[in-house]
N, C-alpha and C positions, 0 to 999 in steps of 0.2 A: 358109564363112559370111563374106561380105563386106558388112558393114553400116556405114552412116554413123553419126555420133554420134546423129542424130535417130532413126534406125531402131533403134539399140541400146537406147535407153530404151523404145521401144514393144515390142520383142521381149522385153526383160527383164520388163516388166510382164505381158505375155501369158503368158510362161513361169511367172512366179510365180503367176498366176491359176490355171493348171493344177495347180500344186503345192497351192495352197489347196483346189482342188476335190477332188484326190486325198486330202488329209488329211480333208476333210469326209466323203468317202465311206468313210473308214476303210481305204483300201488303201495309203496312203503308208507306207513303212518308212524310207527314207533316200535321200539324193541329194546331189549337189554338183558343182561345177565342178572341172576338172582344171587345176592351175596350170602344169604343165610336161609336155611329151611325153616327156621323158627319165626313165627309171626308175632307182632304185638297186637293185643286186643284192646281196643278203645271202647269202653262202655258208654251207654247213653248219657251218663252224668259226667263223662270225661276222664274217669280213672283209667289207668293204663296197666295192663298186666302182660306177662310173657305168655304168648300163645303156645299151643301144643306143637310138638314135633310130629311130622307125619309118621304114621305107624306102618308105612309100606316101604318096600325096597326101592321103588321108583322115586326119584326126586325131580323137582322142577329146577332146571339149570338156567332157564331163561325163557323169554317169550318174544314173539314177533306179532305185530298187528299190521295186517294188510287190508286195504280196501279194494275189494274186487266185486264184479257184477254177479258172480254165481259161486255157490259152494264148490263146484268142480274146479274152478280156477284157484280157490283157496287150497284145495287138496293138491293141486299141481305145485303151488309155491311151497307147501309143507313137504312135498316129496323132494324138492330141490334143497330145502333146508336140512331135511333128514339125511340126505346123501352127503351134504357138505360137512355136517357136524358129527356124522356117524352115530346118530341116535334117533329113535322114533320120535315123532311129533304128535301132539294131541291137537285136534282142530275143534274150535268152538266158534259159534256165531255170536256176535255182540249185537245187542238191540240198538237200533238206530235212535239217536236223540234228535227229535224233530226241531229242537230249539238251537241246535248247533249249526 
């Protein structure tokens, strides 16, 4: 994503419009931007260390979680998000927690 200041404002508004649409449709669960590509690793005994930086050119800029009935619907929402933010989206299924 290489955007000028003018484009950034337009892309941000378009992205927020899709979030508002998802909320209105009742499918929005949670989402947000990723501040840093470096993770913190917490070991089983509680020690914390700096995690690795990704060794790929693609970076994770943010994420969106939607609750939909079928993968095809998730792909449709991903297409809307991709169009609004001008970047490809990765779609993954999250395992349902039966205790929630």
